[in-house]
N, C-alpha and C positions, 0 to 999 in steps of 0.2 A: 580711592584713597580719600578721607576725610579730612579734612583743613585741620588744624589744631587749634582748640576753641581758647587755649590760656594763652598767658602772654608770652611764660615762657617758652612754650610747644611753637606759635608762633614765629620768634627769635629762631629757633631752633630751625623751623622746616627754613625760612629763608636764609640761614644762615648755608643749608646745601643746593636753594637756587643758586645762590650767587657762586659760591662753587663753582655749579655746573659750566653757569655762564663765564667763570672768571672774570667777576667784577669783586677786584682784592678792596675798594673803598665798603661797600656793603658786609662785605667778607670780616673786614676789619673793624668796623663799626658791631658787627655782631657778637663777634670774638668779646669786644671791650664789652659790653653788654652783660654778656650774659660773664662773663670774670666779675663786674660789678654786683650782680646779683649773688653772685657762688660766695665773692668775699662778705658782703652781707651775710649772710647763711650760717660765717664762721663763730664759733662762742668765743671768748675771751680763753684764755688763761688765766689759772685762778693762782697756783701753786706754779711755783718758777722750780725745776729739778734743782739738788743739791749739783756742785761743781763735782766732778768726779766719783762719784757715785752711781758707777756704774752696775754692781750688786741692787740695788735700790730699782733698776730701770725698769720696764719692763719688757716679759718675752712673750713673743705668739705673733703670730700674723694678726695683726687687728688689735693686737694688747691697748696701743696705743692711741686708739683713737679716738676720739671724742663724738659724740652725740653733735649732730647740725644742726640750726636754727630750721624750724619749716616756716616762709614767710608765706606767708598770704596774698593774692593779688592785689591789694591792696597797697599794701609792702614794693611788690614787687613796680609799681606802677610808678610808685614814688621816686626809685631808684632811675628809671627809665628819665622819668622828667626829669630828676636830676644832673641824668647823661643830657640831655637836651638843651637844657641851660646851661649848663656847663659847656657846650660845643658853641651855642649861640655868644655866649661874652667872649670866649677865644676867637670867635670868628672880629668880631664886633673890634677889637683890640688889636685882628693882626689886617684890620683893613685896607689901613693907609700903606702900611709897609710891605704885607706878602699880600695881596690880593687873590693871590691863586690858591693859598693856604685856606683864608678867609672862605673863599666859596666850597672849598673839601669839606670845612667842618660845618658850614651851611647844608651844604646835600646829607653830609650826616644827622642831622640832628635832621632835617625833614628824612630823612628812612626810617629815624626811633619814631617819628612821629608818628609815619603810617604805620605801623606797627603798634603805635597807642592807640592808634583811634581803632584798629581795628581792619 
């Protein structure tokens, strides 16, 4: 099986590998990164539903679903870069008080950087 070339595919493949290896830190970082990407794909709600208006609600499977935004590779890379910066900043802030957690955050940033570098 060929390795996935897109970033999201590499994240998913790394998640599966980490789950097989029972590497909880890598599983957590991959799931968090995938969730950040999926959250960025959500479209903003433009109209709030009327309170108590059951008769105006959507009926049927998928009737209330909104199409998701399509993110390109540059946007996904930017999201992952933001996740890396966030972890590095948190690690710096925790270095004195919680060195164990700071090291874990640095490891998470390294995992993401490795995926970003391909």
